[in-house]
C-alpha positions as a Python dict, from the first residue, in 0.01 Angstrom:
ca = {
    (1, 'X'): (0, 0, 0),
    (2, 'X'): (319, 65, 204),
    (3, 'X'): (542, 142, -88),
    (4, 'X'): (303, 393, -269),
    (5, 'X'): (274, 767, -225),
    (6, 'X'): (-34, 973, -197),
    (7, 'X'): (-95, 1349, -285),
    (8, 'X'): (-299, 1496, -19),
    (9, 'X'): (-438, 1839, -92),
    (10, 'X'): (-600, 2098, 155),
    (11, 'X'): (-820, 2334, -17),
    (12, 'X'): (-839, 2704, 65),
    (13, 'X'): (-750, 3057, -21),
    (14, 'X'): (-395, 3202, 31),
    (15, 'X'): (-306, 3460, 306),
    (16, 'X'): (-380, 3550, 646),
    (17, 'X'): (-706, 3728, 575),
    (18, 'X'): (-854, 3376, 465),
    (19, 'X'): (-682, 3151, 697),
    (20, 'X'): (-953, 3112, 952),
    (21, 'X'): (-1237, 3108, 708),
    (22, 'X'): (-1489, 2804, 680),
    (23, 'X'): (-1355, 2788, 315),
    (24, 'X'): (-1013, 2710, 443),
    (25, 'X'): (-1107, 2415, 663),
    (26, 'X'): (-938, 2168, 414),
    (27, 'X'): (-590, 2369, 472),
    (28, 'X'): (-657, 2355, 847),
    (29, 'X'): (-706, 1989, 867),
    (30, 'X'): (-385, 1941, 649),
    (31, 'X'): (-204, 2145, 891),
    (32, 'X'): (-311, 1917, 1178),
    (33, 'X'): (-193, 1601, 968),
    (34, 'X'): (144, 1767, 903),
    (35, 'X'): (180, 1859, 1281),
    (36, 'X'): (109, 1484, 1352),
    (37, 'X'): (408, 1395, 1138),
    (38, 'X'): (653, 1670, 1215),
    (39, 'X'): (627, 1776, 847),
    (40, 'X'): (726, 2125, 746),
    (41, 'X'): (585, 2308, 451),
    (42, 'X'): (814, 2458, 189),
    (43, 'X'): (745, 2656, -125),
    (44, 'X'): (721, 2436, -439),
    (45, 'X'): (755, 2529, -805),
    (46, 'X'): (388, 2412, -866),
    (47, 'X'): (264, 2719, -686),
    (48, 'X'): (205, 2520, -365),
    (49, 'X'): (339, 2481, -12),
    (50, 'X'): (454, 2104, 18),
    (51, 'X'): (551, 1890, 319),
    (52, 'X'): (646, 1524, 288),
    (53, 'X'): (599, 1265, 558),
    (54, 'X'): (576, 873, 599),
    (55, 'X'): (275, 710, 748),
    (56, 'X'): (473, 506, 1016),
    (57, 'X'): (807, 326, 957),
    (58, 'X'): (813, 185, 608),
    (59, 'X'): (466, 324, 547),
    (60, 'X'): (317, 519, 242),
    (61, 'X'): (479, 844, 166),
    (62, 'X'): (238, 1144, 214),
    (63, 'X'): (265, 1457, -16),
    (64, 'X'): (90, 1729, 184),
    (65, 'X'): (11, 2030, -35),
    (66, 'X'): (-178, 2366, 15),
    (67, 'X'): (-221, 2528, -323),
    (68, 'X'): (-85, 2887, -350),
    (69, 'X'): (-363, 2996, -587),
    (70, 'X'): (-733, 3094, -489),
    (71, 'X'): (-971, 2822, -432),
    (72, 'X'): (-1124, 2863, -790),
    (73, 'X'): (-797, 2806, -957),
    (74, 'X'): (-674, 2493, -737),
    (75, 'X'): (-654, 2268, -1046),
    (76, 'X'): (-338, 2400, -1187),
    (77, 'X'): (-119, 2346, -884),
    (78, 'X'): (-295, 1987, -810),
    (79, 'X'): (-243, 1887, -1170),
    (80, 'X'): (134, 2001, -1163),
    (81, 'X'): (212, 1829, -835),
    (82, 'X'): (53, 1495, -988),
    (83, 'X'): (278, 1523, -1277),
    (84, 'X'): (590, 1634, -1071),
    (85, 'X'): (549, 1325, -834),
    (86, 'X'): (444, 1099, -1125),
    (87, 'X'): (125, 995, -926),
    (88, 'X'): (-217, 852, -1074),
    (89, 'X'): (-528, 1055, -997),
    (90, 'X'): (-647, 763, -781),
    (91, 'X'): (-355, 861, -545),
    (92, 'X'): (-494, 1202, -477),
    (93, 'X'): (-704, 1286, -158),
    (94, 'X'): (-867, 1628, -152),
    (95, 'X'): (-965, 1777, 187),
    (96, 'X'): (-1238, 2051, 143),
    (97, 'X'): (-1516, 2224, 317),
    (98, 'X'): (-1883, 2089, 232),
    (99, 'X'): (-2210, 2283, 269),
    (100, 'X'): (-2434, 1993, 232),
    (101, 'X'): (-2288, 1810, 536),
    (102, 'X'): (-2358, 1923, 906),
    (103, 'X'): (-2082, 2088, 1088),
    (104, 'X'): (-1855, 1855, 1284),
    (105, 'X'): (-1920, 1579, 1039),
    (106, 'X'): (-1667, 1419, 804),
    (107, 'X'): (-1741, 1198, 496),
    (108, 'X'): (-1520, 1025, 270),
    (109, 'X'): (-1627, 1005, -102),
    (110, 'X'): (-1478, 845, -400),
    (111, 'X'): (-1544, 1019, -724),
    (112, 'X'): (-1873, 1218, -803),
    (113, 'X'): (-1938, 1567, -905),
    (114, 'X'): (-1830, 1904, -765),
    (115, 'X'): (-2159, 2006, -626),
    (116, 'X'): (-2098, 2356, -697),
    (117, 'X'): (-1771, 2358, -501),
    (118, 'X'): (-1535, 2571, -739),
    (119, 'X'): (-1205, 2425, -608),
    (120, 'X'): (-1325, 2077, -690),
    (121, 'X'): (-1468, 2193, -1022),
    (122, 'X'): (-1127, 2336, -1119),
    (123, 'X'): (-947, 2019, -1017),
    (124, 'X'): (-1178, 1799, -1212),
    (125, 'X'): (-1126, 2019, -1518),
    (126, 'X'): (-760, 2051, -1483),
    (127, 'X'): (-710, 1669, -1426),
    (128, 'X'): (-977, 1569, -1697),
    (129, 'X'): (-1145, 1330, -1436),
    (130, 'X'): (-1320, 1318, -1102),
    (131, 'X'): (-1172, 991, -998),
    (132, 'X'): (-1019, 1098, -677),
    (133, 'X'): (-1092, 1076, -319),
    (134, 'X'): (-1237, 1347, -115),
    (135, 'X'): (-1248, 1414, 259),
    (136, 'X'): (-1555, 1619, 307),
    (137, 'X'): (-1553, 1838, 616),
    (138, 'X'): (-1903, 1952, 696),
    (139, 'X'): (-1959, 2325, 762),
    (140, 'X'): (-2349, 2320, 741),
    (141, 'X'): (-2562, 2565, 553),
    (142, 'X'): (-2579, 2944, 596),
    (143, 'X'): (-2831, 3071, 841),
    (144, 'X'): (-3137, 3267, 725),
    (145, 'X'): (-3099, 3410, 387),
    (146, 'X'): (-2720, 3490, 425),
    (147, 'X'): (-2550, 3444, 89),
    (148, 'X'): (-2336, 3119, 49),
    (149, 'X'): (-2017, 3295, -61),
    (150, 'X'): (-2041, 3535, 234),
    (151, 'X'): (-2087, 3225, 464),
    (152, 'X'): (-1771, 3029, 352),
    (153, 'X'): (-1564, 3341, 351),
    (154, 'X'): (-1637, 3428, 708),
    (155, 'X'): (-1446, 3284, 1018),
    (156, 'X'): (-1598, 2998, 1225),
    (157, 'X'): (-1812, 3145, 1505),
    (158, 'X'): (-1734, 3101, 1866),
    (159, 'X'): (-1945, 2802, 1918),
    (160, 'X'): (-1807, 2634, 1598),
    (161, 'X'): (-1441, 2706, 1725),
    (162, 'X'): (-1513, 2483, 2041),
    (163, 'X'): (-1566, 2187, 1815),
    (164, 'X'): (-1341, 2256, 1539),
    (165, 'X'): (-1015, 2101, 1661),
    (166, 'X'): (-1195, 1767, 1701),
    (167, 'X'): (-1341, 1791, 1349),
    (168, 'X'): (-985, 1867, 1220),
    (169, 'X'): (-838, 1569, 1400),
    (170, 'X'): (-1128, 1346, 1252),
    (171, 'X'): (-1041, 1466, 902),
    (172, 'X'): (-658, 1395, 959),
    (173, 'X'): (-778, 1031, 1088),
    (174, 'X'): (-974, 998, 766),
    (175, 'X'): (-659, 1062, 552),
    (176, 'X'): (-455, 815, 746),
    (177, 'X'): (-725, 558, 735),
    (178, 'X'): (-770, 600, 351),
    (179, 'X'): (-398, 544, 294),
    (180, 'X'): (-372, 257, 549),
    (181, 'X'): (-696, 61, 465),
    (182, 'X'): (-819, 180, 129),
    (183, 'X'): (-1139, 401, 57),
    (184, 'X'): (-1419, 149, 141),
    (185, 'X'): (-1280, 44, 492),
    (186, 'X'): (-1209, 411, 578),
    (187, 'X'): (-1568, 491, 476),
    (188, 'X'): (-1702, 213, 696),
    (189, 'X'): (-1493, 348, 989),
    (190, 'X'): (-1526, 731, 935),
    (191, 'X'): (-1859, 811, 763),
    (192, 'X'): (-2142, 854, 998),
    (193, 'X'): (-2427, 597, 1009),
    (194, 'X'): (-2734, 734, 862),
}
């Protein structure tokens, strides 16, 4: 594991208008991970902001990326980065918001469908496979009859913001655990017991 590299992608929409939206929680968690490793994002020709770090001395290389495209077209930058760094899809970890998981909950998943998440749908389409790891960051379901699109494109409310820093730290922990120990062991540690 120690000599390998992983592409870690935080999904979201570009620009300050979206930065605090629920839909951008993947990018928020990626920023926490970058801060832990003193990694600075720089513009990359793949239409992404990229930062590089090592997971400890002699540890795996982390290529942290925030696509510069909108969520629905995340696949192009992700596919380009995999080619640029010559990485297999199995070394891709995607952090994203998840409606089907309660807020403040993190789940690690290997493969699977997109469950209506347009960012995942586009990555699967652009890469030709769903065989990558996801760190699913729970945001819960919209209240009442609120439209799902409206819910994910709204900022976290004041109650959610109290717990958000801890959730983002846990998502960053999940990435580190996947890289250090593999998906199964990381799932055993991070995924909540049902």
